[in-house]
C-alpha positions, 0 to 999 in steps of 0.5 A, spaced: 358 553 542 357 558 548 354 555 554 349 560 555 344 560 562 339 556 558 344 550 556 347 550 562 340 549 565 339 543 561 345 540 563 344 541 570 338 536 569 342 530 566 347 526 571 349 519 569 351 513 574 357 508 574 358 505 567 359 497 567 361 493 561 363 486 559 370 485 557 374 481 552 379 476 552 384 475 546 389 469 546 395 468 541 394 460 540 400 461 534 405 465 531 411 469 534 406 471 540 404 464 542 401 463 549 400 471 550 393 473 553 390 480 553 384 482 557 380 488 555 375 490 560 371 494 556 368 492 549 361 495 550 363 502 548 369 502 544 373 498 538 378 494 540 384 494 535 389 489 533 396 490 530 403 492 531 402 499 533 402 502 540 395 504 539 393 497 539 389 494 545 392 487 542 399 489 540 403 484 536 410 483 534 408 479 528 412 483 522 407 480 517 401 484 521 399 491 519 400 496 524 392 497 525 390 490 522 383 489 524 378 491 530 373 488 534 367 491 537 360 490 539 354 491 535 348 490 539 349 483 542 354 480 537 361 481 536 364 484 529 371 483 526 373 488 521 379 488 517 382 495 517 385 494 510 391 490 512 397 488 507 396 480 508 389 480 510 384 477 516 382 470 516 376 466 519 375 459 518 380 459 512 377 465 508 379 472 508 374 477 510 373 484 510 367 484 516 364 478 519 360 476 526 364 472 531 362 466 535 365 465 542 371 462 542 372 463 534 379 463 532 382 469 527 388 469 523 392 475 522 399 474 518 403 468 521 399 469 528 392 465 530 388 469 535 382 466 539 377 471 541 372 470 547 367 474 551 368 475 558 361 475 561 364 479 568 361 486 569 366 491 570 366 498 572 370 502 568 372 509 569 367 514 567 364 521 569 357 522 571 357 529 568 354 530 561 359 534 559 367 536 559 367 543 559 364 545 552 364 538 549 357 535 550 355 528 551 351 523 555 353 517 552 357 512 555 362 513 549 363 520 551 363 519 559 368 514 559 372 519 555 372 525 559 377 522 565 382 521 560 381 529 557 381 531 564 388 528 566 390 532 559 388 539 562 394 543 564 399 538 561 405 540 557 404 533 553 403 533 545 396 530 544 393 526 537 386 527 536 383 522 531 376 521 529 372 522 523 370 529 520 365 533 525 366 529 531 369 535 535 377 535 534 378 542 534 373 543 540 377 538 544 383 541 542 381 548 544 378 546 551 384 542 553 388 549 552 383 553 555 381 549 561 388 548 563 389 556 565 392 558 558 386 561 555 390 568 555 396 564 551 396 563 544 392 558 540 394 558 533 390 554 528 394 551 522 391 547 516 396 544 512 392 543 506 389 550 505 396 552 503 400 550 497 405 544 498 411 548 497 408 554 502 407 549 508 414 550 510 414 557 510 407 558 513 409 553 519 416 554 520 417 561 518 421 564 512 426 570 512 425 575 518 417 572 518 415 568 524 412 562 522 405 559 526 410 555 530 413 561 533 407 565 533 404 559 538 410 560 543 408 560 550 401 556 548 399 551 543 399 550 536 393 546 533 395 542 526 388 541 523 389 534 519 397 533 521 397 527 515 397 533 510 404 535 512 409 534 507 414 529 509 420 534 509 416 538 513 415 533 518 422 532 520 423 539 521 417 539 526 419 533 529 426 537 530 423 543 533 419 540 538 424 535 540 429 540 541 424 545 543 428 550 539 427 553 532 433 555 527 431 561 523 434 562 516 439 567 519 442 562 524 438 565 530 435 560 535 429 561 538 427 557 544 420 554 543 415 552 549 409 550 545 404 544 546 402 541 539 395 539 539 394 535 532 388 532 529 387 527 523 381 523 520 387 518 517 389 512 519 396 514 521 399 507 522 397 506 515 401 512 513 407 510 516 407 503 513 406 506 506 412 511 508 408 517 508 408 519 515 414 519 520 414 514 525 418 518 530 413 524 529 407 520 530 410 517 536 412 524 539 405 527 538 401 521 540 402 521 548 397 520 548 392 518 542 385 520 543 380 517 539 373 521 538 367 516 537 362 518 531 355 520 532 352 514 530 356 510 536 354 515 541 347 512 543 342 517 546 346 523 544 342 525 538 336 527 542 340 530 548 345 534 543 338 536 539 335 539 545 342 543 547 343 546 540 336 548 539 336 552 545 343 555 544 341 557 537 335 561 540 329 556 539 324 555 545 325 549 549 318 548 550 317 548 542 322 543 540 317 538 536 318 531 538 317 529 531 323 533 529 327 529 535 325 523 532 327 524 525 334 527 527 335 520 531 333 516 525 339 519 521 346 516 520 349 523 521 355 522 516 357 529 518 357 527 525 356 533 531 357 538 526 352 536 521 347 535 527 348 542 529 347 546 522 341 541 521 338 544 528 339 551 526 336 550 519 330 547 523 329 553 527 329 558 521 325 554 517 320 551 522 319 543 523 314 542 517 319 545 512 325 541 515 329 538 509 329 530 508 336 530 507 339 534 514 346 535 511 344 538 505 347 545 505 342 550 501 345 556 497 342 560 491 343 557 484 342 563 481 347 569 479 344 574 484 346 576 490 346 570 495 348 574 501 341 578 501 337 571 499 340 568 505 339 574 510 332 574 508 331 567 511 333 570 518 337 564 520 341 564 526 348 567 525 352 561 525 347 557 520 347 564 516 355 564 516 355 557 513 350 558 508 354 564 505 361 561 505 358 555 502 355 559 496 361 563 495 366 557 495 361 553 490 361 559 485 369 560 486 370 553 485 366 552 479 369 559 476 376 557 477 375 550 474 372 553 468 378 557 467 382 552 468 379 547 463 376 542 469 384 541 471 384 540 478 391 541 479 392 547 475 385 550 479 388 548 486 395 552 484 391 558 481 387 558 487 393 558 492 391 552 496 394 545 496 391 540 491 388 535 496 385 541 500 382 543 493 379 536 492 376 536 499 373 543 497 370 540 491 367 534 494 364 537 499 360 542 494 
């Protein structure tokens, strides 16, 4: 979203103070890590991961523990423990659990490890920003303000970054900002979505074929953004790893091309589980995650929905004085499974239709059901450009998917092949529509 003068005026009126949070003390009372203690200063604005992965706050050496085994987070004043699909389960009081609220001093079992969990009542000041934004990334919530200092440290660096989070949380926007803010706005920023091409074409698309340079080479001197790196075939993962480690790309004709590319990768998957299931290379995950940045879902960004609604309303052409409080309240009450992206388009539809006609289901994408001209029908609504474009694309994709499925007798694999895209991408597209 472009930050015009009206949006900047809104941002200038918002400032935050220092953030304080209570901590958490986790002690190993049994298992390979017995007598170890971990002190996590901030439990209020983030989830705490338990497992073998380097991404975990409580990193265990117990080989019977999954890479991301379980998580702890505050839900109001209560501490919630969740099993994250571990191999050997998570136990409390001898019972295997999926999700449970813990009392102070509770003991939990993970594999051969027994942990005692206690809240630290001391209030700690945690690193955070007082600003309501990081360049074009907006948010006044504590969950976002504690993220901005980390993003600031990554600006201008050559390190690869792994951006994790649910769809719609703004991973591509963060990647763009990390690239632009470091003085590299004029350098290449190349986007690659592996699932949008057929699996057998991923290698050539990314690394090149014959004399045709691939996207990795096209990004030379700048950044390559891999949108859902978990969709890369394992054979391509090994070639990508070699290229970024050696800082060179070997063409089919034997010519070696020097590479200076920053890889910014995103994922909605649990890549630690993918590594555990041998679908993702551990060494590639390590190379890309220096560091890993987890973007919070909108439902965990307390107070951000009213703030973002106001910013989006103005940016999409609405009169700031005419923003209905009832609309803000209704939007605030919605869980937003599509996160910030869903909120953005819902605000656009509200501007176009008027608050009285705002749909009960904000995430719904309207599109003509008849076989007439959908473009004319959508243009007649006089929607903001971004919203109109989204509706036109949705209408086209819906009719395309329906047609190709009908021609292939409903067979998803054949429909994906006929469309020239990967099966997983076609399934994602079908599910979205």
